[in-house]
C-alpha angles and dihedrals in degrees: 000000000000090000092054092048093048090049092048092047092045091053092045091052092049092047091052092050093048090057096048103036127034094211092057096096086067091053093050093046092057094046114113112251110253093216094071129084127234091250090054092049091050091049089054091048093051093043090053093048090049092048092050091045092236117171119245117249110269120249124244093255094070095060122091107241115245133185094260091051094049090045091053094049093046094046090054093044094051091048092053092043094049092047093050092046096049090045092049092047092049092047091049090050090053098044107032119087119239131039138274096270089054092057093041090054088048092055092047091051090059093066098201096173135254096271093057092044089050091051091048090050089049089047090056098037100050098058090046095049094040093050094047095047095044087048088057087050089054092049087054088054092049089062090053102255132124102026097132115104097244090050093049092054093043093051089044094055090043091053090049093050096043090047092053092046097047095042090050089047092051093043093054095048112115 
């Protein structure tokens, strides 16, 4: 039933376009038929690419890594990591018995040493500072600035340097 409705609506839309715009038959001719499945469409796509001897898209491993590439991957990774960490902390705060001072005393009683605590602080501070600073870089791009290749590299190195400095400063606070 849904297939019939889609087919009828598709034809109706195409007929209305044909009447109003002379180029509409081109639009309707290139529309994917609604009676096919996604698997059939993909099979047609790959058969056409094979017939025309088109190369497959290269995988990420053949590219030489660059600063913008690393920045993009790290930005996405820190975003996911921070989201997961904040969600896990919030869920733990809701589910676990006891209060915040209880768990803070538990951590203090472990006495893991200042080096490990400093590394833990750095491990928390770096993703936050990197994601924040790179987010500002993306906001700069959103207003249309900094798209030339030298600027992309310069701002990338600036974000990395400032992230290391700010995370180290936060980690060594008392």
